[in-house]
BAFI-3210 file (N, C-alpha, C; in Angstrom, 3 decimals, decimal comma, padded with zeros to 6 digits):
// residues 177
n [1|2|3|4|5|6|7|8|9|10|11|12|13|14|15|16|17|18|19|20|21|22|23|24|25|26|27|28|29|30|31|32|33|34|35|36|37|38|39|40|41|42|43|44|45|46|47|48|49|50|51|52|53|54|55|56|57|58|59|60|61|62|63|64|65|66|67|68|69|70|71|72|73|74|75|76|77|78|79|80|81|82|83|84|85|86|87|88|89|90|91|92|93|94|95|96|97|98|99|100|101|102|103|104|105|106|107|108|109|110|111|112|113|114|115|116|117|118|119|120|121|122|123|124|125|126|127|128|129|130|131|132|133|134|135|136|137|138|139|140|141|142|143|144|145|146|147|148|149|150|151|152|153|154|155|156|157|158|159|160|161|162|163|164|165|166|167|168|169|170|171|172|173|174|175|176|177]
n.u [000,750|000,393|001,754|001,583|-000,275|-001,776|-000,407|-001,769|-002,903|-004,530|-006,621|-007,712|-008,673|-007,482|-005,410|-002,698|-000,608|002,263|003,295|004,172|004,621|004,473|002,274|000,574|-000,822|-001,828|-003,600|-005,410|-004,313|-003,757|-002,047|-001,668|-002,185|-000,208|002,000|001,763|002,146|005,281|006,530|005,871|006,692|009,842|011,789|010,050|008,607|006,453|003,349|000,688|-001,681|-004,706|-004,657|-006,306|-009,272|-010,856|-013,721|-016,560|-015,476|-014,158|-012,845|-014,240|-017,048|-016,966|-016,595|-014,244|-011,970|-010,373|-007,694|-007,883|-006,214|-004,063|-004,409|-004,622|-004,065|-006,398|-006,152|-003,557|-000,750|-000,119|002,414|003,609|004,139|004,445|003,240|000,592|-000,340|000,008|-001,402|-003,781|-003,265|-003,529|-005,795|-007,384|-006,464|-007,266|-010,171|-011,255|-011,788|-010,739|-010,093|-009,713|-008,791|-008,732|-008,188|-010,300|-010,147|-011,161|-012,510|-012,583|-012,713|-013,959|-013,485|-014,765|-013,569|-013,636|-011,048|-010,535|-009,577|-006,736|-006,018|-009,036|-009,689|-008,144|-007,682|-008,806|-009,379|-009,861|-011,262|-011,951|-013,085|-014,145|-011,500|-010,945|-010,213|-011,301|-011,578|-012,038|-011,371|-008,552|-007,674|-005,285|-005,488|-008,066|-007,661|-006,046|-008,340|-009,839|-012,365|-014,815|-013,409|-013,009|-014,624|-015,530|-012,317|-011,184|-008,977|-008,243|-009,653|-010,470|-012,169|-015,368|-015,893|-013,960|-015,414|-017,662|-016,832|-015,662|-012,529|-009,468|-007,885|-009,981|-012,669|-015,396|-018,264|-021,417|-023,754|-025,914|-027,097]
n.v [-001,084|002,362|004,882|007,304|009,957|010,647|012,826|015,758|016,272|018,089|018,568|019,619|018,223|018,876|020,049|021,949|023,693|025,106|027,978|030,364|033,559|035,048|033,443|033,105|036,079|035,975|034,684|036,029|037,685|040,975|043,890|045,191|043,302|041,700|043,121|043,799|041,000|040,597|042,618|041,221|038,923|038,779|036,948|035,937|033,930|032,648|031,283|029,488|027,923|026,039|023,032|020,968|019,566|017,431|015,191|016,285|016,829|018,827|021,474|020,948|021,057|023,650|025,422|025,879|026,035|024,878|026,369|028,620|031,425|031,419|033,578|034,760|032,879|033,110|035,321|036,056|036,361|033,938|032,021|029,895|026,325|025,217|027,141|026,973|024,092|023,725|025,522|024,187|021,994|022,876|023,941|021,586|020,554|021,832|022,171|023,963|026,222|026,900|030,154|031,279|033,232|033,658|034,428|034,456|034,395|037,825|038,515|038,361|035,658|034,724|032,204|030,205|027,200|024,309|022,062|018,408|015,956|014,326|011,575|010,852|009,999|008,146|004,548|002,073|-000,456|-003,667|-005,627|-009,070|-011,273|-014,104|-014,581|-011,965|-008,863|-005,607|-002,422|001,467|003,494|005,583|009,144|009,557|008,335|008,761|011,352|011,154|009,661|011,324|010,822|010,648|010,427|007,475|006,052|002,556|000,664|-001,969|-003,709|-006,440|-008,721|-011,169|-014,495|-014,529|-011,366|-011,053|-013,274|-012,176|-009,871|-007,965|-006,107|-006,375|-003,483|-001,768|000,709|000,833|002,484|002,645|000,580|-001,631|-001,111]
n.w [-000,206|-000,432|001,088|000,619|-000,526|-003,513|-006,005|-006,498|-009,835|-012,359|-015,180|-018,350|-020,248|-022,426|-025,247|-025,462|-027,372|-027,843|-029,544|-032,134|-032,327|-034,287|-035,796|-033,722|-033,790|-036,243|-035,327|-033,871|-032,006|-030,466|-030,940|-028,413|-026,728|-027,588|-026,569|-024,137|-023,149|-024,078|-022,121|-020,031|-020,162|-020,773|-022,469|-024,216|-027,041|-028,100|-027,612|-025,866|-027,733|-028,347|-029,035|-029,290|-028,218|-025,996|-026,575|-024,383|-022,275|-019,315|-020,520|-022,815|-022,355|-021,099|-023,198|-024,577|-027,365|-030,218|-031,290|-029,993|-028,188|-025,325|-023,157|-020,040|-016,518|-014,392|-014,089|-014,596|-016,630|-019,032|-020,598|-020,633|-020,415|-017,716|-015,668|-016,430|-015,868|-013,205|-012,240|-012,715|-011,314|-009,030|-008,612|-008,555|-006,183|-004,222|-004,752|-006,724|-009,368|-012,097|-013,828|-017,284|-019,600|-022,963|-026,085|-029,195|-032,479|-033,266|-030,532|-026,930|-024,495|-021,422|-019,653|-017,104|-015,437|-014,112|-013,032|-014,123|-012,466|-012,696|-012,296|-012,236|-015,235|-015,709|-016,753|-014,250|-013,720|-015,063|-017,277|-017,828|-020,035|-021,147|-022,396|-023,667|-023,094|-021,609|-021,219|-019,474|-021,501|-022,087|-020,971|-022,697|-024,884|-025,507|-026,475|-028,715|-030,328|-030,458|-029,075|-026,370|-023,059|-021,056|-022,425|-023,838|-024,116|-025,875|-025,306|-026,386|-028,389|-027,586|-027,578|-027,668|-028,622|-030,605|-032,237|-033,042|-034,496|-033,341|-033,391|-031,468|-030,234|-030,584|-030,286|-028,224|-028,991|-028,906|-028,284|-029,437|-032,100]
ca.u [-000,031|001,285|001,850|001,466|-001,370|-001,362|-000,273|-002,836|-002,688|-005,145|-007,000|-009,268|-008,804|-007,964|-004,063|-002,269|000,849|003,225|002,944|005,359|003,723|003,480|001,643|-000,503|-001,127|-002,736|-005,329|-006,184|-003,830|-004,222|-001,032|-001,570|-001,967|001,365|002,978|001,856|003,179|006,534|006,912|005,889|007,996|010,973|011,984|008,921|008,855|005,436|002,415|-000,111|-003,105|-005,531|-004,698|-007,399|-010,121|-011,632|-015,184|-017,445|-014,557|-014,095|-012,663|-015,304|-018,350|-016,824|-016,397|-012,925|-012,261|-009,448|-007,452|-007,997|-005,118|-004,497|-004,092|-004,177|-005,147|-006,637|-005,547|-001,666|-000,627|000,814|003,010|004,569|003,106|004,648|002,287|-000,727|-000,260|000,406|-002,782|-004,472|-003,119|-003,620|-007,014|-007,952|-006,382|-008,646|-011,710|-011,643|-012,184|-009,567|-010,873|-008,908|-008,958|-008,705|-008,523|-010,508|-010,342|-011,122|-012,929|-011,979|-013,784|-013,310|-013,751|-014,484|-013,427|-013,337|-010,551|-011,034|-008,538|-006,367|-006,446|-010,394|-010,008|-006,780|-008,501|-007,851|-010,300|-009,979|-012,847|-011,421|-014,436|-014,018|-009,861|-010,376|-009,981|-012,030|-011,400|-012,351|-010,431|-007,844|-007,574|-004,367|-005,749|-009,110|-007,403|-005,671|-009,010|-010,887|-013,482|-015,126|-012,604|-014,320|-015,404|-015,100|-011,673|-011,309|-007,302|-007,740|-010,959|-010,729|-013,045|-016,502|-016,081|-013,583|-016,285|-018,721|-015,875|-014,844|-011,425|-008,596|-007,572|-011,082|-013,096|-016,764|-019,097|-022,497|-024,051|-027,328|-027,450]
ca.v [000,058|003,203|005,385|008,765|010,556|010,841|014,233|016,422|016,204|018,687|018,428|020,631|017,493|019,981|019,822|023,023|023,610|026,712|028,614|031,220|034,429|035,663|032,713|033,807|037,017|035,275|033,802|037,134|038,222|042,162|044,387|045,719|041,951|041,334|043,923|042,961|039,508|041,038|043,247|040,458|037,873|039,066|036,352|034,835|033,587|031,824|031,842|028,456|027,802|024,899|022,204|019,553|019,582|016,044|015,711|015,836|016,896|020,239|022,104|020,783|021,796|025,208|026,462|025,972|025,546|024,570|027,848|029,437|031,672|031,228|035,144|034,822|031,886|033,070|036,776|036,011|036,296|032,593|031,566|028,363|024,845|024,618|027,633|026,446|022,839|024,159|026,212|022,860|021,048|023,616|024,194|019,949|019,887|022,673|022,161|025,164|026,583|028,185|031,417|031,536|034,589|033,500|034,883|033,756|035,239|039,042|038,671|037,297|035,343|034,510|030,835|029,522|025,646|023,698|020,951|017,436|015,429|013,203|010,358|010,117|009,847|006,900|003,096|001,434|-001,438|-004,532|-006,708|-010,254|-012,118|-014,773|-014,354|-011,051|-007,594|-004,219|-001,260|002,363|004,682|006,069|010,106|009,811|007,586|009,335|012,752|010,673|008,954|012,481|010,920|010,887|009,229|006,680|005,237|001,290|-000,077|-003,508|-004,180|-007,713|-009,046|-012,786|-015,340|-013,474|-010,194|-011,408|-013,973|-010,428|-009,258|-006,331|-006,327|-005,841|-002,079|-001,006|001,809|000,727|004,049|002,418|-001,355|-002,025|-000,259]
ca.w [000,096|-000,573|002,374|000,270|-000,953|-005,137|-006,429|-007,532|-011,351|-012,916|-016,607|-019,018|-021,230|-023,728|-025,604|-025,663|-027,813|-027,925|-031,227|-032,346|-031,725|-035,549|-035,775|-032,465|-034,273|-037,038|-034,673|-033,698|-031,094|-030,701|-030,647|-027,234|-025,984|-027,220|-026,052|-022,242|-022,904|-023,955|-021,475|-018,852|-020,101|-021,363|-023,862|-025,025|-028,447|-028,254|-026,790|-025,808|-027,912|-028,120|-030,433|-029,319|-027,129|-025,914|-026,425|-022,884|-020,926|-018,647|-021,468|-024,107|-021,418|-020,747|-024,491|-024,725|-028,583|-030,700|-032,278|-028,617|-027,540|-023,406|-022,457|-018,992|-016,336|-012,815|-013,609|-014,619|-018,050|-018,936|-021,855|-020,796|-019,476|-016,194|-015,014|-016,718|-015,099|-011,618|-011,896|-012,764|-010,057|-007,668|-008,964|-008,298|-004,737|-003,656|-005,202|-006,990|-010,646|-012,737|-014,907|-018,355|-020,380|-024,001|-027,247|-030,178|-033,493|-032,413|-029,401|-025,946|-023,560|-020,092|-019,163|-015,470|-015,754|-012,919|-014,223|-013,653|-011,553|-014,021|-011,795|-012,493|-016,542|-016,283|-016,455|-013,091|-013,431|-016,096|-017,544|-018,816|-020,568|-022,867|-022,888|-024,121|-022,135|-021,933|-019,725|-019,690|-022,860|-021,089|-021,616|-023,521|-026,056|-026,003|-027,152|-030,123|-030,867|-030,506|-028,607|-024,780|-022,441|-020,373|-023,462|-023,642|-024,894|-026,307|-025,254|-026,617|-028,335|-027,470|-028,240|-028,088|-029,070|-032,033|-033,058|-033,280|-035,318|-033,041|-033,353|-030,793|-030,159|-030,898|-029,480|-028,310|-028,593|-028,786|-028,687|-030,196|-033,316]
c.u [000,887|000,975|001,564|000,413|-001,196|-001,505|-001,485|-002,546|-004,591|-005,920|-008,228|-009,600|-008,860|-005,840|-003,758|-000,776|001,257|003,592|003,691|004,468|003,458|002,294|000,134|-001,085|-001,915|-003,880|-005,681|-005,952|-003,554|-002,073|-000,703|-001,578|-000,494|002,687|003,099|002,530|004,165|007,203|006,995|006,587|008,944|011,385|011,161|009,048|007,653|004,603|001,495|-001,725|-003,466|-005,448|-005,541|-008,207|-010,802|-012,919|-015,965|-016,423|-014,502|-014,110|-013,798|-016,410|-018,300|-016,753|-015,399|-012,791|-010,753|-008,867|-007,717|-007,065|-004,927|-003,752|-003,435|-005,225|-005,102|-005,974|-004,047|-001,719|000,435|001,270|003,558|003,464|003,223|003,232|001,015|-001,111|-000,054|-000,541|-003,866|-004,841|-003,617|-005,440|-007,937|-007,552|-007,146|-010,052|-011,884|-011,490|-010,755|-010,453|-009,340|-009,378|-008,315|-009,096|-008,987|-011,264|-010,178|-012,065|-012,010|-012,904|-013,104|-014,157|-013,936|-014,613|-012,923|-012,818|-010,579|-009,416|-008,162|-006,624|-007,748|-010,658|-008,707|-007,559|-007,588|-008,918|-010,319|-011,114|-012,157|-012,720|-013,745|-012,797|-009,572|-010,623|-010,480|-011,506|-011,520|-011,083|-009,580|-008,213|-006,195|-004,889|-007,377|-009,026|-006,969|-007,053|-010,396|-012,518|-013,858|-013,530|-013,421|-014,710|-015,001|-013,678|-011,586|-009,598|-007,106|-009,444|-011,556|-012,030|-014,609|-016,722|-015,346|-014,723|-017,518|-017,975|-015,682|-013,674|-010,695|-008,507|-008,945|-011,635|-014,978|-017,875|-020,435|-022,616|-025,841|-028,293|-027,216]
c.v [001,200|004,415|007,067|009,143|010,639|012,186|014,423|016,683|016,781|018,484|018,993|019,169|018,345|019,654|020,731|023,027|025,121|026,790|029,431|032,378|035,034|034,714|032,977|035,292|036,695|034,533|035,182|037,894|040,160|042,684|044,832|044,291|041,660|041,948|043,731|041,941|039,642|041,488|042,614|039,181|038,154|038,336|035,302|034,820|032,896|032,070|030,054|028,561|026,510|024,289|021,155|019,640|018,052|016,312|015,363|016,451|017,936|021,253|022,515|021,777|023,240|025,676|026,218|025,277|025,299|025,982|029,086|029,977|031,656|032,744|035,208|033,336|032,379|034,800|036,742|035,797|034,930|032,142|030,070|027,406|024,630|026,038|027,332|025,149|023,059|024,929|025,385|021,531|021,598|023,640|022,675|019,813|021,280|022,756|023,236|025,300|027,809|028,995|031,567|032,345|033,992|034,655|033,787|034,760|037,009|039,431|037,848|036,642|034,984|033,170|030,786|027,955|025,180|022,096|019,596|016,587|014,411|012,267|009,661|009,799|008,364|005,232|002,579|000,049|-002,083|-005,193|-008,144|-010,973|-012,509|-014,832|-013,216|-009,831|-006,288|-003,475|-000,248|002,902|005,803|007,915|010,524|009,001|008,276|010,935|012,038|010,195|010,314|011,576|010,984|009,861|008,746|005,332|003,362|001,022|-001,106|-003,891|-005,605|-008,346|-010,546|-013,318|-014,657|-012,757|-010,590|-012,561|-013,283|-009,648|-007,749|-006,973|-006,008|-004,296|-001,371|-000,499|000,948|002,029|003,910|001,100|-001,086|-001,451|-000,996]
c.w [000,002|000,229|001,980|-000,486|-002,828|-005,112|-006,962|-008,797|-012,075|-014,716|-017,243|-019,633|-022,549|-023,839|-026,313|-026,354|-028,080|-029,420|-031,218|-032,182|-032,854|-035,689|-035,155|-033,125|-035,275|-036,656|-034,257|-032,921|-031,059|-030,499|-029,049|-025,935|-026,361|-026,378|-024,764|-022,302|-023,315|-022,965|-020,216|-018,994|-021,514|-022,756|-024,399|-026,489|-029,103|-027,283|-026,629|-026,568|-027,840|-029,445|-030,458|-028,172|-026,928|-025,575|-025,076|-021,942|-020,510|-019,611|-022,233|-023,461|-021,585|-022,299|-025,250|-026,680|-029,442|-031,253|-031,108|-028,502|-025,961|-023,763|-020,944|-017,851|-014,579|-012,925|-014,435|-016,025|-017,926|-020,433|-021,653|-020,115|-018,128|-015,516|-015,142|-015,686|-013,765|-011,371|-011,708|-011,613|-008,799|-007,480|-007,937|-006,643|-004,076|-003,938|-005,705|-008,825|-011,185|-013,696|-016,163|-019,063|-022,067|-025,201|-028,413|-031,507|-033,150|-031,331|-028,384|-025,032|-022,623|-019,662|-017,944|-015,893|-014,361|-013,432|-013,538|-013,196|-013,061|-013,553|-011,917|-014,444|-016,610|-015,742|-015,142|-012,840|-014,977|-016,207|-018,269|-019,230|-021,679|-023,323|-023,816|-023,106|-022,381|-021,002|-020,158|-020,521|-021,807|-021,852|-022,490|-025,091|-026,470|-026,779|-028,544|-030,798|-031,269|-030,152|-026,802|-024,198|-021,577|-021,033|-023,745|-024,668|-024,831|-026,481|-026,430|-026,916|-028,184|-028,164|-028,801|-028,788|-030,639|-032,927|-033,862|-034,094|-034,720|-032,402|-031,577|-030,857|-030,660|-029,623|-029,552|-027,910|-028,364|-028,749|-028,934|-031,193|-034,373]
res [s|n|a|y|p|p|l|a|r|g|t|l|q|a|i|f|r|n|r|p|l|d|e|v|r|r|l|g|l|s|a|e|e|e|r|v|v|r|e|t|h|k|d|v|t|g|m|l|v|v|a|r|v|v|p|d|g|p|g|c|r|a|g|l|a|e|g|d|v|l|l|t|v|n|g|t|s|v|v|g|y|v|p|l|e|t|a|l|d|d|a|v|e|g|g|a|s|v|e|l|h|i|r|r|g|s|s|t|k|l|l|t|i|a|p|q|s|l|w|e|v|l|p|d|t|f|i|e|y|s|s|g|v|v|h|a|l|s|y|t|q|a|v|n|a|n|v|r|a|g|s|v|f|v|s|h|a|g|y|s|l|g|k|s|r|v|p|s|e|s|i|i|t|r|v|g|d]
***
């Protein structure tokens, strides 16, 4: 048994990528916003942009969208991964939400999002049935497949699922259609 509690890890179920400032300007960053970022972060070369949002995750439910440029987290200018991840971890640990100020094209939006514990979207139960193995789809696999985390993942089809033509490494999204 582990004597230590698990580390608080928060997720919006969204992938952010650091994009160069010239690309961020094409996404709508204003000259004033760029000036503030350059004054606040002396060696800045890029900003965080949403690259993917997992369906039905906290980010999706709050309205986060691909191409959104992250301006601030809880009122503080953020251009790197560590401050964003720290804010998400702190929010999960304290049961709080985070406020993301984002640039979307010609407008800005303030989104209040309750991050989800990353541990909630990692499979911890596996079911073996007729030599097959299924489990909840992990967050990482959900990102890759662009489906909801927690869907059913067929690790190994085994006899019954194989006979039903359900291949190994497939995702079951619905039953009975």
